[in-house]
C-alpha positions, 0 to 999 in steps of 0.5 A: 073684265073691264074694257080699256075705254074706261081708262082712256076717258079719264085723262089728266086725273078726272079732267081737272086743268093744271091751272085750277090745281095750281090755284088750289095748291096756292090757296092751301099753302098760303092759308096754312102759312098765314095762320101759323107763321108770322110774316116777319119769320125767315120760314115765311120768306123761304116757303113763299119763295118756294111757292113762287118757284113752284108757280113759275115751274108749273106755268112754264111746263104747261104754257099752252094751257094758260090762255088769256082767261086762265091768266086773268083767273090766276091773277084774280086768285092771287089778289084773293090770296093777298086779301086773305093775308090781310084778313088773317093779320087783322084777326 
């Protein structure tokens, strides 16, 4: 029989912070979007608006987790996404 303490040690899906999961989700969505859809498409605008809404929702839901360091990492991640956009447009 498995003791209950094993399940209590694995909180929050193997202890991955929500801020890191949000950054990973942003990179996955934008990478697929940048490589498959032109930037002038209406679908591009709709997906980016949905991604912005999702980011606002997650950040407001987990406001206590976003410290100064997490906010800096989040901003640097978005700078990387903008760089990825220009990289995929020049290829």
